[in-house]
Predicted model as a PDB file, atoms N, CA, C, CB and O in Angstrom, pLDDT in the B-factor column:
MODEL        1                                                                  
ATOM      1  N   MET A   1      65.630  52.858 126.956  1.00 68.00           N  
ATOM      2  CA  MET A   1      66.422  53.444 126.718  1.00 68.00           C  
ATOM      3  C   MET A   1      65.729  54.694 127.834  1.00 68.00           C  
ATOM      4  CB  MET A   1      66.693  53.520 125.165  1.00 68.00           C  
ATOM      5  O   MET A   1      65.711  54.266 128.988  1.00 68.00           O  
ATOM      6  N   ARG A   2      65.434  55.448 127.761  1.00 70.00           N  
ATOM      7  CA  ARG A   2      64.371  57.050 128.199  1.00 70.00           C  
ATOM      8  C   ARG A   2      65.145  55.965 129.945  1.00 70.00           C  
ATOM      9  CB  ARG A   2      61.441  57.267 127.554  1.00 70.00           C  
ATOM     10  O   ARG A   2      64.131  55.491 130.456  1.00 70.00           O  
ATOM     11  N   ASP A   3      65.935  55.692 130.496  1.00 76.00           N  
ATOM     12  CA  ASP A   3      65.927  55.806 131.974  1.00 76.00           C  
ATOM     13  C   ASP A   3      66.467  55.261 132.556  1.00 76.00           C  
ATOM     14  CB  ASP A   3      65.123  55.698 132.531  1.00 76.00           C  
ATOM     15  O   ASP A   3      66.237  54.632 133.590  1.00 76.00           O  
ATOM     16  N   SER A   4      67.647  55.489 131.716  1.00 82.00           N  
ATOM     17  CA  SER A   4      69.240  55.285 131.423  1.00 82.00           C  
ATOM     18  C   SER A   4      69.162  56.115 131.770  1.00 82.00           C  
ATOM     19  CB  SER A   4      70.087  55.029 130.309  1.00 82.00           C  
ATOM     20  O   SER A   4      68.489  57.143 131.698  1.00 82.00           O  
ATOM     21  N   LYS A   5      70.900  55.172 132.813  1.00 87.00           N  
ATOM     22  CA  LYS A   5      71.591  56.289 134.016  1.00 87.00           C  
ATOM     23  C   LYS A   5      72.644  57.101 132.971  1.00 87.00           C  
ATOM     24  CB  LYS A   5      72.663  55.326 135.622  1.00 87.00           C  
ATOM     25  O   LYS A   5      73.499  57.712 133.612  1.00 87.00           O  
ATOM     26  N   LEU A   6      72.771  57.242 131.521  1.00 85.00           N  
ATOM     27  CA  LEU A   6      73.146  57.581 129.734  1.00 85.00           C  
ATOM     28  C   LEU A   6      72.636  59.159 129.944  1.00 85.00           C  
ATOM     29  CB  LEU A   6      71.950  56.436 128.161  1.00 85.00           C  
ATOM     30  O   LEU A   6      73.063  60.312 130.008  1.00 85.00           O  
ATOM     31  N   VAL A   7      71.145  58.196 130.017  1.00 86.00           N  
ATOM     32  CA  VAL A   7      70.186  59.217 129.298  1.00 86.00           C  
ATOM     33  C   VAL A   7      69.832  60.074 130.721  1.00 86.00           C  
ATOM     34  CB  VAL A   7      68.626  58.389 128.389  1.00 86.00           C  
ATOM     35  O   VAL A   7      69.260  61.089 130.323  1.00 86.00           O  
ATOM     36  N   GLN A   8      69.879  60.099 131.552  1.00 88.00           N  
ATOM     37  CA  GLN A   8      69.475  60.405 132.650  1.00 88.00           C  
ATOM     38  C   GLN A   8      70.178  61.811 133.201  1.00 88.00           C  
ATOM     39  CB  GLN A   8      69.667  59.240 133.432  1.00 88.00           C  
ATOM     40  O   GLN A   8      69.641  62.833 133.632  1.00 88.00           O  
ATOM     41  N   THR A   9      71.301  61.542 133.059  1.00 89.00           N  
ATOM     42  CA  THR A   9      72.881  62.526 133.621  1.00 89.00           C  
ATOM     43  C   THR A   9      72.722  63.493 132.239  1.00 89.00           C  
ATOM     44  CB  THR A   9      74.975  61.341 133.705  1.00 89.00           C  
ATOM     45  O   THR A   9      72.319  64.642 132.418  1.00 89.00           O  
ATOM     46  N   LEU A  10      73.007  63.083 130.982  1.00 89.00           N  
ATOM     47  CA  LEU A  10      72.743  63.578 129.964  1.00 89.00           C  
ATOM     48  C   LEU A  10      71.100  65.360 130.135  1.00 89.00           C  
ATOM     49  CB  LEU A  10      72.374  61.893 129.092  1.00 89.00           C  
ATOM     50  O   LEU A  10      71.472  66.526 130.003  1.00 89.00           O  
ATOM     51  N   LEU A  11      70.102  65.126 130.318  1.00 88.00           N  
ATOM     52  CA  LEU A  11      69.130  65.113 130.590  1.00 88.00           C  
ATOM     53  C   LEU A  11      69.266  66.500 131.806  1.00 88.00           C  
ATOM     54  CB  LEU A  11      68.734  63.646 130.872  1.00 88.00           C  
ATOM     55  O   LEU A  11      68.666  67.570 131.907  1.00 88.00           O  
ATOM     56  N   GLN A  12      70.190  65.945 132.481  1.00 91.00           N  
ATOM     57  CA  GLN A  12      70.642  67.185 133.545  1.00 91.00           C  
ATOM     58  C   GLN A  12      71.510  68.170 133.514  1.00 91.00           C  
ATOM     59  CB  GLN A  12      71.063  66.810 134.532  1.00 91.00           C  
ATOM     60  O   GLN A  12      71.911  69.026 134.302  1.00 91.00           O  
ATOM     61  N   LEU A  13      71.664  67.931 132.677  1.00 91.00           N  
ATOM     62  CA  LEU A  13      73.573  68.572 131.944  1.00 91.00           C  
ATOM     63  C   LEU A  13      72.487  70.401 131.077  1.00 91.00           C  
ATOM     64  CB  LEU A  13      74.787  66.517 129.555  1.00 91.00           C  
ATOM     65  O   LEU A  13      71.666  69.837 130.353  1.00 91.00           O  
ATOM     66  N   GLU A  14      72.341  71.283 130.982  1.00 92.00           N  
ATOM     67  CA  GLU A  14      71.950  72.043 130.028  1.00 92.00           C  
ATOM     68  C   GLU A  14      72.819  72.586 128.741  1.00 92.00           C  
ATOM     69  CB  GLU A  14      71.526  72.959 130.692  1.00 92.00           C  
ATOM     70  O   GLU A  14      73.804  72.000 128.293  1.00 92.00           O  
ATOM     71  N   LYS A  15      72.533  73.230 128.474  1.00 89.00           N  
ATOM     72  CA  LYS A  15      72.571  73.151 126.523  1.00 89.00           C  
ATOM     73  C   LYS A  15      74.171  73.151 126.605  1.00 89.00           C  
ATOM     74  CB  LYS A  15      71.731  74.927 125.298  1.00 89.00           C  
ATOM     75  O   LYS A  15      74.741  72.267 125.965  1.00 89.00           O  
ATOM     76  N   ALA A  16      75.325  74.505 127.687  1.00 94.00           N  
ATOM     77  CA  ALA A  16      76.574  74.744 127.950  1.00 94.00           C  
ATOM     78  C   ALA A  16      77.280  73.734 128.612  1.00 94.00           C  
ATOM     79  CB  ALA A  16      76.655  75.799 128.574  1.00 94.00           C  
ATOM     80  O   ALA A  16      78.478  73.556 128.395  1.00 94.00           O  
ATOM     81  N   GLU A  17      76.820  73.251 129.178  1.00 95.00           N  
ATOM     82  CA  GLU A  17      77.782  72.043 129.888  1.00 95.00           C  
ATOM     83  C   GLU A  17      77.040  70.484 128.457  1.00 95.00           C  
ATOM     84  CB  GLU A  17      77.075  71.704 132.463  1.00 95.00           C  
ATOM     85  O   GLU A  17      77.789  69.785 127.774  1.00 95.00           O  
ATOM     86  N   ARG A  18      76.272  70.448 128.452  1.00 92.00           N  
ATOM     87  CA  ARG A  18      76.388  69.431 126.546  1.00 92.00           C  
ATOM     88  C   ARG A  18      77.521  69.523 125.845  1.00 92.00           C  
ATOM     89  CB  ARG A  18      75.322  70.014 125.164  1.00 92.00           C  
ATOM     90  O   ARG A  18      78.276  68.637 125.446  1.00 92.00           O  
ATOM     91  N   ASN A  19      77.586  71.233 125.685  1.00 92.00           N  
ATOM     92  CA  ASN A  19      78.619  71.167 124.872  1.00 92.00           C  
ATOM     93  C   ASN A  19      79.990  71.432 125.476  1.00 92.00           C  
ATOM     94  CB  ASN A  19      78.362  71.998 123.871  1.00 92.00           C  
ATOM     95  O   ASN A  19      80.774  71.468 124.527  1.00 92.00           O  
ATOM     96  N   ARG A  20      80.533  71.601 126.431  1.00 95.00           N  
ATOM     97  CA  ARG A  20      81.536  70.643 127.018  1.00 95.00           C  
ATOM     98  C   ARG A  20      82.181  69.577 126.894  1.00 95.00           C  
ATOM     99  CB  ARG A  20      81.323  70.383 127.683  1.00 95.00           C  
ATOM    100  O   ARG A  20      83.342  69.279 126.614  1.00 95.00           O  
ATOM    101  N   PHE A  21      80.853  68.816 127.252  1.00 93.00           N  
ATOM    102  CA  PHE A  21      81.015  67.524 127.196  1.00 93.00           C  
ATOM    103  C   PHE A  21      81.634  66.914 126.240  1.00 93.00           C  
ATOM    104  CB  PHE A  21      80.074  67.049 127.273  1.00 93.00           C  
ATOM    105  O   PHE A  21      82.672  66.252 126.259  1.00 93.00           O  
ATOM    106  N   LYS A  22      80.600  67.307 125.016  1.00 93.00           N  
ATOM    107  CA  LYS A  22      81.353  66.805 123.870  1.00 93.00           C  
ATOM    108  C   LYS A  22      82.705  67.103 123.343  1.00 93.00           C  
ATOM    109  CB  LYS A  22      80.696  67.030 122.978  1.00 93.00           C  
ATOM    110  O   LYS A  22      83.140  66.230 122.592  1.00 93.00           O  
ATOM    111  N   LYS A  23      83.696  68.411 123.610  1.00 94.00           N  
ATOM    112  CA  LYS A  23      84.540  68.678 123.759  1.00 94.00           C  
ATOM    113  C   LYS A  23      85.477  67.847 124.328  1.00 94.00           C  
ATOM    114  CB  LYS A  23      84.353  69.478 124.090  1.00 94.00           C  
ATOM    115  O   LYS A  23      86.215  67.243 123.550  1.00 94.00           O  
ATOM    116  N   PHE A  24      85.656  67.628 125.874  1.00 94.00           N  
ATOM    117  CA  PHE A  24      85.594  66.543 126.251  1.00 94.00           C  
ATOM    118  C   PHE A  24      85.825  64.910 125.326  1.00 94.00           C  
ATOM    119  CB  PHE A  24      84.491  66.791 126.759  1.00 94.00           C  
ATOM    120  O   PHE A  24      86.944  64.437 125.127  1.00 94.00           O  
ATOM    121  N   LEU A  25      85.281  64.633 125.131  1.00 93.00           N  
ATOM    122  CA  LEU A  25      84.879  63.478 124.994  1.00 93.00           C  
ATOM    123  C   LEU A  25      85.893  63.601 122.908  1.00 93.00           C  
ATOM    124  CB  LEU A  25      82.688  63.326 125.390  1.00 93.00           C  
ATOM    125  O   LEU A  25      86.527  62.637 122.481  1.00 93.00           O  
ATOM    126  N   MET A  26      85.785  64.542 122.327  1.00 93.00           N  
ATOM    127  CA  MET A  26      86.777  64.766 121.661  1.00 93.00           C  
ATOM    128  C   MET A  26      88.045  65.199 121.596  1.00 93.00           C  
ATOM    129  CB  MET A  26      86.496  65.115 121.233  1.00 93.00           C  
ATOM    130  O   MET A  26      88.701  65.746 120.709  1.00 93.00           O  
ATOM    131  N   SER A  27      88.382  64.696 123.209  1.00 94.00           N  
ATOM    132  CA  SER A  27      89.918  65.417 123.547  1.00 94.00           C  
ATOM    133  C   SER A  27      90.702  63.612 123.425  1.00 94.00           C  
ATOM    134  CB  SER A  27      90.062  66.540 125.749  1.00 94.00           C  
ATOM    135  O   SER A  27      90.545  62.775 124.314  1.00 94.00           O  
ATOM    136  N   PRO A  28      91.444  63.383 122.244  1.00 92.00           N  
ATOM    137  CA  PRO A  28      92.761  62.664 122.082  1.00 92.00           C  
ATOM    138  C   PRO A  28      93.193  61.734 123.081  1.00 92.00           C  
ATOM    139  CB  PRO A  28      93.783  63.567 121.982  1.00 92.00           C  
ATOM    140  O   PRO A  28      93.560  60.572 122.905  1.00 92.00           O  
ATOM    141  N   PHE A  29      93.070  62.651 124.601  1.00 94.00           N  
ATOM    142  CA  PHE A  29      93.595  62.556 125.668  1.00 94.00           C  
ATOM    143  C   PHE A  29      92.645  61.457 126.804  1.00 94.00           C  
ATOM    144  CB  PHE A  29      93.786  64.035 126.048  1.00 94.00           C  
ATOM    145  O   PHE A  29      92.678  60.496 127.573  1.00 94.00           O  
ATOM    146  N   PHE A  30      91.973  62.336 126.268  1.00 92.00           N  
ATOM    147  CA  PHE A  30      90.074  61.606 127.692  1.00 92.00           C  
ATOM    148  C   PHE A  30      89.785  60.111 126.748  1.00 92.00           C  
ATOM    149  CB  PHE A  30      87.510  63.284 127.481  1.00 92.00           C  
ATOM    150  O   PHE A  30      89.611  58.991 127.229  1.00 92.00           O  
ATOM    151  N   ASN A  31      89.792  60.391 125.644  1.00 90.00           N  
ATOM    152  CA  ASN A  31      88.903  60.085 124.618  1.00 90.00           C  
ATOM    153  C   ASN A  31      89.808  58.782 123.053  1.00 90.00           C  
ATOM    154  CB  ASN A  31      88.408  61.966 124.045  1.00 90.00           C  
ATOM    155  O   ASN A  31      90.119  59.176 121.929  1.00 90.00           O  
ATOM    156  N   SER A  32      89.917  57.873 123.391  1.00 91.00           N  
ATOM    157  CA  SER A  32      90.456  57.139 121.870  1.00 91.00           C  
ATOM    158  C   SER A  32      89.492  56.237 121.106  1.00 91.00           C  
ATOM    159  CB  SER A  32      91.757  56.116 122.115  1.00 91.00           C  
ATOM    160  O   SER A  32      90.071  55.475 120.332  1.00 91.00           O  
ATOM    161  N   ASP A  33      88.139  56.133 121.133  1.00 89.00           N  
ATOM    162  CA  ASP A  33      87.206  55.656 121.030  1.00 89.00           C  
ATOM    163  C   ASP A  33      85.770  56.373 120.363  1.00 89.00           C  
ATOM    164  CB  ASP A  33      87.224  55.275 122.121  1.00 89.00           C  
ATOM    165  O   ASP A  33      84.643  56.292 120.851  1.00 89.00           O  
ATOM    166  N   PRO A  34      86.137  57.041 119.195  1.00 87.00           N  
ATOM    167  CA  PRO A  34      85.673  58.038 117.940  1.00 87.00           C  
ATOM    168  C   PRO A  34      84.274  57.482 118.075  1.00 87.00           C  
ATOM    169  CB  PRO A  34      86.493  57.846 116.190  1.00 87.00           C  
ATOM    170  O   PRO A  34      83.391  58.147 117.532  1.00 87.00           O  
ATOM    171  N   ASN A  35      83.868  56.210 118.800  1.00 86.00           N  
ATOM    172  CA  ASN A  35      81.769  55.177 118.492  1.00 86.00           C  
ATOM    173  C   ASN A  35      81.684  56.349 119.859  1.00 86.00           C  
ATOM    174  CB  ASN A  35      81.235  52.270 119.062  1.00 86.00           C  
ATOM    175  O   ASN A  35      81.040  57.381 119.674  1.00 86.00           O  
ATOM    176  N   LEU A  36      82.180  56.176 120.837  1.00 89.00           N  
ATOM    177  CA  LEU A  36      81.250  56.850 121.877  1.00 89.00           C  
ATOM    178  C   LEU A  36      81.186  58.598 121.429  1.00 89.00           C  
ATOM    179  CB  LEU A  36      81.990  56.569 123.632  1.00 89.00           C  
ATOM    180  O   LEU A  36      80.522  59.254 122.231  1.00 89.00           O  
ATOM    181  N   ILE A  37      81.745  59.341 120.349  1.00 92.00           N  
ATOM    182  CA  ILE A  37      81.636  60.578 120.018  1.00 92.00           C  
ATOM    183  C   ILE A  37      79.994  60.731 118.890  1.00 92.00           C  
ATOM    184  CB  ILE A  37      83.246  60.953 119.265  1.00 92.00           C  
ATOM    185  O   ILE A  37      79.425  61.747 118.491  1.00 92.00           O  
ATOM    186  N   ALA A  38      79.615  59.065 118.645  1.00 90.00           N  
ATOM    187  CA  ALA A  38      78.485  58.729 117.536  1.00 90.00           C  
ATOM    188  C   ALA A  38      77.947  59.126 118.108  1.00 90.00           C  
ATOM    189  CB  ALA A  38      77.989  57.598 116.963  1.00 90.00           C  
ATOM    190  O   ALA A  38      77.386  60.215 117.993  1.00 90.00           O  
ATOM    191  N   ILE A  39      77.891  57.815 119.598  1.00 88.00           N  
ATOM    192  CA  ILE A  39      76.765  57.682 120.305  1.00 88.00           C  
ATOM    193  C   ILE A  39      76.423  59.028 120.981  1.00 88.00           C  
ATOM    194  CB  ILE A  39      76.917  56.578 121.250  1.00 88.00           C  
ATOM    195  O   ILE A  39      75.252  59.164 121.336  1.00 88.00           O  
ATOM    196  N   TYR A  40      77.236  59.981 121.193  1.00 91.00           N  
ATOM    197  CA  TYR A  40      76.687  61.250 122.449  1.00 91.00           C  
ATOM    198  C   TYR A  40      76.244  61.427 121.023  1.00 91.00           C  
ATOM    199  CB  TYR A  40      77.800  62.657 123.663  1.00 91.00           C  
ATOM    200  O   TYR A  40      75.714  60.326 120.868  1.00 91.00           O  
ATOM    201  N   ASP A  41      76.157  61.782 120.364  1.00 91.00           N  
ATOM    202  CA  ASP A  41      75.563  62.844 119.089  1.00 91.00           C  
ATOM    203  C   ASP A  41      74.546  62.721 118.587  1.00 91.00           C  
ATOM    204  CB  ASP A  41      76.176  62.932 117.965  1.00 91.00           C  
ATOM    205  O   ASP A  41      73.839  63.644 118.182  1.00 91.00           O  
ATOM    206  N   LEU A  42      74.137  60.721 118.495  1.00 88.00           N  
ATOM    207  CA  LEU A  42      73.178  60.363 118.108  1.00 88.00           C  
ATOM    208  C   LEU A  42      72.366  60.375 118.971  1.00 88.00           C  
ATOM    209  CB  LEU A  42      73.249  59.487 117.598  1.00 88.00           C  
ATOM    210  O   LEU A  42      71.288  60.082 118.453  1.00 88.00           O  
ATOM    211  N   ILE A  43      72.204  60.630 120.501  1.00 89.00           N  
ATOM    212  CA  ILE A  43      71.198  60.114 121.418  1.00 89.00           C  
ATOM    213  C   ILE A  43      71.386  61.985 122.068  1.00 89.00           C  
ATOM    214  CB  ILE A  43      71.720  58.326 122.629  1.00 89.00           C  
ATOM    215  O   ILE A  43      70.533  62.047 122.954  1.00 89.00           O  
ATOM    216  N   ASP A  44      72.030  63.258 121.991  1.00 88.00           N  
ATOM    217  CA  ASP A  44      72.091  64.466 122.215  1.00 88.00           C  
ATOM    218  C   ASP A  44      70.752  64.835 121.289  1.00 88.00           C  
ATOM    219  CB  ASP A  44      73.550  65.095 121.887  1.00 88.00           C  
ATOM    220  O   ASP A  44      69.685  65.289 121.702  1.00 88.00           O  
ATOM    221  N   GLY A  45      71.108  64.520 119.970  1.00 87.00           N  
ATOM    222  CA  GLY A  45      70.570  64.888 117.962  1.00 87.00           C  
ATOM    223  C   GLY A  45      69.061  64.409 119.422  1.00 87.00           C  
ATOM    224  O   GLY A  45      69.039  65.000 120.502  1.00 87.00           O  
ATOM    225  N   PHE A  46      68.128  63.417 119.091  1.00 85.00           N  
ATOM    226  CA  PHE A  46      67.767  63.114 119.646  1.00 85.00           C  
ATOM    227  C   PHE A  46      66.853  63.675 121.104  1.00 85.00           C  
ATOM    228  CB  PHE A  46      68.496  62.628 119.453  1.00 85.00           C  
ATOM    229  O   PHE A  46      65.623  63.678 121.158  1.00 85.00           O  
ATOM    230  N   LEU A  47      67.696  64.093 122.133  1.00 84.00           N  
ATOM    231  CA  LEU A  47      67.211  64.570 123.182  1.00 84.00           C  
ATOM    232  C   LEU A  47      66.541  65.684 122.871  1.00 84.00           C  
ATOM    233  CB  LEU A  47      68.064  64.738 124.075  1.00 84.00           C  
ATOM    234  O   LEU A  47      65.370  65.946 123.144  1.00 84.00           O  
ATOM    235  N   ILE A  48      67.616  66.573 122.071  1.00 82.00           N  
ATOM    236  CA  ILE A  48      66.919  67.923 121.808  1.00 82.00           C  
ATOM    237  C   ILE A  48      66.026  68.059 121.032  1.00 82.00           C  
ATOM    238  CB  ILE A  48      67.596  68.793 121.431  1.00 82.00           C  
ATOM    239  O   ILE A  48      65.292  68.984 121.379  1.00 82.00           O  
ATOM    240  N   LYS A  49      65.506  67.236 119.488  1.00 83.00           N  
ATOM    241  CA  LYS A  49      64.974  66.944 118.782  1.00 83.00           C  
ATOM    242  C   LYS A  49      63.393  66.904 119.442  1.00 83.00           C  
ATOM    243  CB  LYS A  49      65.655  65.945 118.281  1.00 83.00           C  
ATOM    244  O   LYS A  49      62.414  67.649 119.401  1.00 83.00           O  
ATOM    245  N   LYS A  50      63.802  65.300 120.213  1.00 78.00           N  
ATOM    246  CA  LYS A  50      62.085  65.021 120.717  1.00 78.00           C  
ATOM    247  C   LYS A  50      62.393  63.619 122.011  1.00 78.00           C  
ATOM    248  CB  LYS A  50      60.742  64.236 118.850  1.00 78.00           C  
ATOM    249  O   LYS A  50      62.241  62.402 121.908  1.00 78.00           O  
ATOM    250  N   PRO A  51      63.015  64.742 123.514  1.00 72.00           N  
ATOM    251  CA  PRO A  51      63.106  64.106 124.380  1.00 72.00           C  
ATOM    252  C   PRO A  51      62.153  62.743 124.410  1.00 72.00           C  
ATOM    253  CB  PRO A  51      62.998  64.963 125.281  1.00 72.00           C  
ATOM    254  O   PRO A  51      62.711  61.854 125.053  1.00 72.00           O  
ATOM    255  N   ASP A  52      61.600  62.576 124.184  1.00 75.00           N  
ATOM    256  CA  ASP A  52      59.624  61.690 124.524  1.00 75.00           C  
ATOM    257  C   ASP A  52      60.042  60.685 123.797  1.00 75.00           C  
ATOM    258  CB  ASP A  52      57.700  62.485 123.738  1.00 75.00           C  
ATOM    259  O   ASP A  52      59.964  59.597 124.367  1.00 75.00           O  
ATOM    260  N   GLU A  53      60.540  60.679 122.528  1.00 78.00           N  
ATOM    261  CA  GLU A  53      61.103  60.257 121.073  1.00 78.00           C  
ATOM    262  C   GLU A  53      62.176  59.200 121.357  1.00 78.00           C  
ATOM    263  CB  GLU A  53      61.809  61.591 120.176  1.00 78.00           C  
ATOM    264  O   GLU A  53      62.041  58.274 120.557  1.00 78.00           O  
ATOM    265  N   LEU A  54      63.055  59.028 122.090  1.00 80.00           N  
ATOM    266  CA  LEU A  54      63.789  58.288 122.797  1.00 80.00           C  
ATOM    267  C   LEU A  54      64.266  56.845 122.068  1.00 80.00           C  
ATOM    268  CB  LEU A  54      63.040  58.139 124.005  1.00 80.00           C  
ATOM    269  O   LEU A  54      63.567  56.060 122.709  1.00 80.00           O  
ATOM    270  N   PRO A  55      65.001  56.048 121.154  1.00 81.00           N  
ATOM    271  CA  PRO A  55      64.386  54.836 120.663  1.00 81.00           C  
ATOM    272  C   PRO A  55      65.253  53.689 121.096  1.00 81.00           C  
ATOM    273  CB  PRO A  55      64.201  54.861 119.125  1.00 81.00           C  
ATOM    274  O   PRO A  55      66.439  54.001 120.979  1.00 81.00           O  
ATOM    275  N   GLU A  56      65.098  52.606 121.504  1.00 85.00           N  
ATOM    276  CA  GLU A  56      65.467  51.413 121.963  1.00 85.00           C  
ATOM    277  C   GLU A  56      66.234  51.683 121.799  1.00 85.00           C  
ATOM    278  CB  GLU A  56      65.219  50.348 121.721  1.00 85.00           C  
ATOM    279  O   GLU A  56      66.579  52.633 121.096  1.00 85.00           O  
ATOM    280  N   LYS A  57      67.070  50.691 122.598  1.00 84.00           N  
ATOM    281  CA  LYS A  57      68.979  51.107 122.360  1.00 84.00           C  
ATOM    282  C   LYS A  57      69.431  49.687 120.653  1.00 84.00           C  
ATOM    283  CB  LYS A  57      70.430  50.274 124.838  1.00 84.00           C  
ATOM    284  O   LYS A  57      70.524  49.547 120.104  1.00 84.00           O  
ATOM    285  N   LYS A  58      68.312  49.063 120.380  1.00 86.00           N  
ATOM    286  CA  LYS A  58      68.315  48.041 119.267  1.00 86.00           C  
ATOM    287  C   LYS A  58      68.791  48.972 117.927  1.00 86.00           C  
ATOM    288  CB  LYS A  58      66.656  47.264 119.073  1.00 86.00           C  
ATOM    289  O   LYS A  58      69.586  48.813 117.001  1.00 86.00           O  
ATOM    290  N   ILE A  59      67.913  49.961 118.329  1.00 84.00           N  
ATOM    291  CA  ILE A  59      67.609  50.829 117.508  1.00 84.00           C  
ATOM    292  C   ILE A  59      68.302  51.279 116.404  1.00 84.00           C  
ATOM    293  CB  ILE A  59      67.406  51.607 118.070  1.00 84.00           C  
ATOM    294  O   ILE A  59      68.483  50.995 115.219  1.00 84.00           O  
ATOM    295  N   LEU A  60      68.870  52.712 117.887  1.00 85.00           N  
ATOM    296  CA  LEU A  60      70.675  53.006 117.980  1.00 85.00           C  
ATOM    297  C   LEU A  60      71.855  52.024 117.851  1.00 85.00           C  
ATOM    298  CB  LEU A  60      71.031  53.503 119.336  1.00 85.00           C  
ATOM    299  O   LEU A  60      72.927  52.554 117.559  1.00 85.00           O  
ATOM    300  N   TRP A  61      71.852  51.323 117.938  1.00 86.00           N  
ATOM    301  CA  TRP A  61      72.860  50.521 117.229  1.00 86.00           C  
ATOM    302  C   TRP A  61      72.704  50.261 115.772  1.00 86.00           C  
ATOM    303  CB  TRP A  61      72.943  49.286 117.841  1.00 86.00           C  
ATOM    304  O   TRP A  61      73.698  50.049 115.078  1.00 86.00           O  
ATOM    305  N   GLY A  62      71.606  50.267 115.321  1.00 87.00           N  
ATOM    306  CA  GLY A  62      72.003  49.940 113.921  1.00 87.00           C  
ATOM    307  C   GLY A  62      72.732  50.934 113.580  1.00 87.00           C  
ATOM    308  O   GLY A  62      73.920  51.136 113.328  1.00 87.00           O  
ATOM    309  N   LYS A  63      71.605  51.618 113.632  1.00 85.00           N  
ATOM    310  CA  LYS A  63      72.729  53.262 113.530  1.00 85.00           C  
ATOM    311  C   LYS A  63      73.845  53.637 113.485  1.00 85.00           C  
ATOM    312  CB  LYS A  63      72.785  54.030 114.320  1.00 85.00           C  
ATOM    313  O   LYS A  63      74.319  54.496 112.741  1.00 85.00           O  
ATOM    314  N   LEU A  64      74.563  52.767 114.608  1.00 85.00           N  
ATOM    315  CA  LEU A  64      76.275  53.381 114.386  1.00 85.00           C  
ATOM    316  C   LEU A  64      76.327  52.243 114.420  1.00 85.00           C  
ATOM    317  CB  LEU A  64      77.354  54.387 115.395  1.00 85.00           C  
ATOM    318  O   LEU A  64      76.835  51.910 115.491  1.00 85.00           O  
ATOM    319  N   PHE A  65      75.910  50.866 113.427  1.00 85.00           N  
ATOM    320  CA  PHE A  65      77.012  49.906 113.399  1.00 85.00           C  
ATOM    321  C   PHE A  65      76.328  48.932 112.382  1.00 85.00           C  
ATOM    322  CB  PHE A  65      77.456  49.223 114.941  1.00 85.00           C  
ATOM    323  O   PHE A  65      75.959  47.762 112.477  1.00 85.00           O  
ATOM    324  N   LYS A  66      76.302  49.738 111.502  1.00 86.00           N  
ATOM    325  CA  LYS A  66      75.358  48.245 110.482  1.00 86.00           C  
ATOM    326  C   LYS A  66      76.046  47.994 109.608  1.00 86.00           C  
ATOM    327  CB  LYS A  66      73.838  48.423 109.638  1.00 86.00           C  
ATOM    328  O   LYS A  66      77.009  48.544 109.074  1.00 86.00           O  
ATOM    329  N   GLY A  67      75.200  46.602 109.388  1.00 85.00           N  
ATOM    330  CA  GLY A  67      75.667  45.409 109.416  1.00 85.00           C  
ATOM    331  C   GLY A  67      76.329  44.525 109.922  1.00 85.00           C  
ATOM    332  O   GLY A  67      76.818  43.529 109.388  1.00 85.00           O  
ATOM    333  N   ILE A  68      76.374  44.964 111.279  1.00 87.00           N  
ATOM    334  CA  ILE A  68      77.053  44.046 112.992  1.00 87.00           C  
ATOM    335  C   ILE A  68      75.670  43.732 113.447  1.00 87.00           C  
ATOM    336  CB  ILE A  68      78.116  45.254 114.582  1.00 87.00           C  
ATOM    337  O   ILE A  68      74.718  44.512 113.424  1.00 87.00           O  
ATOM    338  N   PRO A  69      75.672  42.349 113.913  1.00 89.00           N  
ATOM    339  CA  PRO A  69      74.018  41.775 114.398  1.00 89.00           C  
ATOM    340  C   PRO A  69      74.005  42.602 116.290  1.00 89.00           C  
ATOM    341  CB  PRO A  69      73.952  39.181 114.451  1.00 89.00           C  
ATOM    342  O   PRO A  69      75.128  42.833 116.738  1.00 89.00           O  
ATOM    343  N   PHE A  70      72.878  42.938 117.142  1.00 87.00           N  
ATOM    344  CA  PHE A  70      72.589  42.917 117.874  1.00 87.00           C  
ATOM    345  C   PHE A  70      73.514  43.075 118.706  1.00 87.00           C  
ATOM    346  CB  PHE A  70      72.002  42.285 117.855  1.00 87.00           C  
ATOM    347  O   PHE A  70      74.429  42.666 117.991  1.00 87.00           O  
ATOM    348  N   ASP A  71      73.899  43.288 119.451  1.00 80.00           N  
ATOM    349  CA  ASP A  71      74.726  42.670 121.988  1.00 80.00           C  
ATOM    350  C   ASP A  71      74.538  43.416 122.532  1.00 80.00           C  
ATOM    351  CB  ASP A  71      76.596  42.454 122.842  1.00 80.00           C  
ATOM    352  O   ASP A  71      75.012  44.552 122.528  1.00 80.00           O  
ATOM    353  N   ASP A  72      73.445  42.731 123.418  1.00 78.00           N  
ATOM    354  CA  ASP A  72      72.753  43.552 124.250  1.00 78.00           C  
ATOM    355  C   ASP A  72      74.701  43.858 125.526  1.00 78.00           C  
ATOM    356  CB  ASP A  72      70.845  42.395 125.089  1.00 78.00           C  
ATOM    357  O   ASP A  72      74.877  44.770 126.333  1.00 78.00           O  
ATOM    358  N   ILE A  73      75.166  43.330 125.359  1.00 76.00           N  
ATOM    359  CA  ILE A  73      76.081  42.500 126.591  1.00 76.00           C  
ATOM    360  C   ILE A  73      77.179  44.520 125.995  1.00 76.00           C  
ATOM    361  CB  ILE A  73      77.171  39.830 126.005  1.00 76.00           C  
ATOM    362  O   ILE A  73      77.516  45.467 126.705  1.00 76.00           O  
ATOM    363  N   ARG A  74      77.336  44.273 124.437  1.00 70.00           N  
ATOM    364  CA  ARG A  74      78.712  45.364 124.470  1.00 70.00           C  
ATOM    365  C   ARG A  74      77.343  46.545 124.272  1.00 70.00           C  
ATOM    366  CB  ARG A  74      80.381  45.213 122.779  1.00 70.00           C  
ATOM    367  O   ARG A  74      77.970  47.575 124.523  1.00 70.00           O  
ATOM    368  N   CYS A  75      76.277  46.891 124.060  1.00 63.00           N  
ATOM    369  CA  CYS A  75      75.372  48.116 124.954  1.00 63.00           C  
ATOM    370  C   CYS A  75      76.636  49.455 125.652  1.00 63.00           C  
ATOM    371  CB  CYS A  75      74.375  47.060 126.695  1.00 63.00           C  
ATOM    372  O   CYS A  75      76.223  50.409 126.312  1.00 63.00           O  
TER     373      CYS A  75                                                      
ENDMDL                                                                          
END                                                                             
């Protein structure tokens, strides 16, 4: 997961830029999927606390979609 384009992009952003990006995601005009905010919060939390210990996609999926089997295509 550490090598994904999303994580690499988020690592390049400063704290103020990450905050503005979250505001962008929270805007109903630009985003109609509440899962994107949850995904961002989860990944950003790991990047702030333990950037070297970012879990695999399967573990993140389990935290976000409890009870739904992992689907690599939907990730």
